[in-house]
Every structure is written in C-alpha cells, then in structure tokens.
C-alpha positions in Angstrom: 0.0 0.0 0.0 1.2 3.5 -0.9 1.4 6.2 1.8 2.8 9.7 1.8 4.9 11.3 4.5 6.4 14.8 5.0 10.1 14.6 5.9 10.5 17.0 8.9 14.1 17.7 7.9 13.0 19.1 4.5 9.7 20.7 5.2 9.9 24.5 5.2 6.2 25.1 6.2 5.4 26.8 2.9 1.8 25.4 3.0 1.6 24.4 -0.7 0.7 20.8 0.1 -1.8 21.8 2.8 -3.6 24.2 0.5 -3.8 21.7 -2.3 -4.8 18.6 -0.3 -8.4 17.7 -1.4 -8.9 15.6 1.7 -7.8 18.4 4.1 -5.5 15.8 5.6 -2.4 18.0 6.2 -1.9 19.9 9.4 0.5 22.8 9.5 1.0 26.5 9.4 3.7 28.9 8.4 6.9 28.0 10.1 5.5 24.7 11.3 6.5 21.3 10.0 3.5 19.9 8.2 2.1 16.5 9.1 -0.2 14.2 7.0 -3.1 12.8 9.0 -2.9 9.2 7.8 -6.5 8.5 8.8 -7.8 11.3 6.5 -5.3 10.8 3.7 -6.9 9.3 0.5 -3.4 8.5 -1.0 -4.2 10.6 -4.1 -0.6 11.9 -4.3 -1.5 15.6 -4.7 0.9 16.6 -1.9 3.7 14.7 -3.6 3.0 16.4 -6.9 2.7 19.9 -5.6 5.6 20.0 -3.1 8.2 22.4 -4.6 11.1 20.4 -6.1 13.7 22.5 -4.3 12.3 21.0 -1.0 11.1 17.6 -2.1 9.6 17.2 1.4 6.8 14.8 0.6 8.1 11.2 0.4 6.1 8.4 -1.3 6.3 5.2 0.7 5.4 1.8 -0.7 5.2 -1.1 1.8 7.2 0.8 4.4 5.6 1.9 7.6 4.9 5.6 8.0 7.3 7.2 10.6 5.7 8.7 13.7 4.9 12.4 13.3 7.1 15.0 14.9 6.0 15.8 18.4 4.0 19.1 18.6 6.7 20.8 20.6 9.3 20.1 17.9 7.4 21.3 14.9 8.6 24.9 14.9 10.9 25.5 11.9 14.1 27.4 12.8 15.7 29.2 10.0 19.2 28.0 9.3 21.8 30.8 9.5 25.0 30.9 7.6 28.0 30.5 9.8 30.7 33.2 9.4 34.2 31.8 9.2 
C-alpha cells in the first residue's frame, strides 16, 4: 500500500501541500513542520506532486511503515543561519 509522509528535515512550512490537499489531511501552518493525518489521507498523491522540487519534502512510501509524526513541541521551523568563518 502506498502512503505519503512529510520529511521533517526538509519541510519549510510553505503550505503548498496543505492548501492543495483535497482531503484536508495535512496539518500545519507557516513556520511549522507539516504532518499528514494518515486517517484522513486518501493516498491521491497531490501533496507529492505539488511540493516544490527544491524542497522535495513529501516522500512516497510503498510497503514501508509511515514514521511517527514529529511531536508538537518540535514542529517549529528554525531558519538556518550561515556561519561566518
């Protein structure tokens, strides 16, 4: 069975997947890692198709278990800063 998962290390909280999800199965806001509610997800693949290629946050899983979602207290996205050398 195919499932979709948002990689928390790649998600930027842009909201594109959430806005386009026809099942309203994606929870998230600006600067929050988005999470797919597997119970609501219809496995249509819209999130996978619309996620900007520069992020490629949505992962298509086939036969693999969906990882547990990021705990609520760890969902805030912290902008990476360039280190000065």
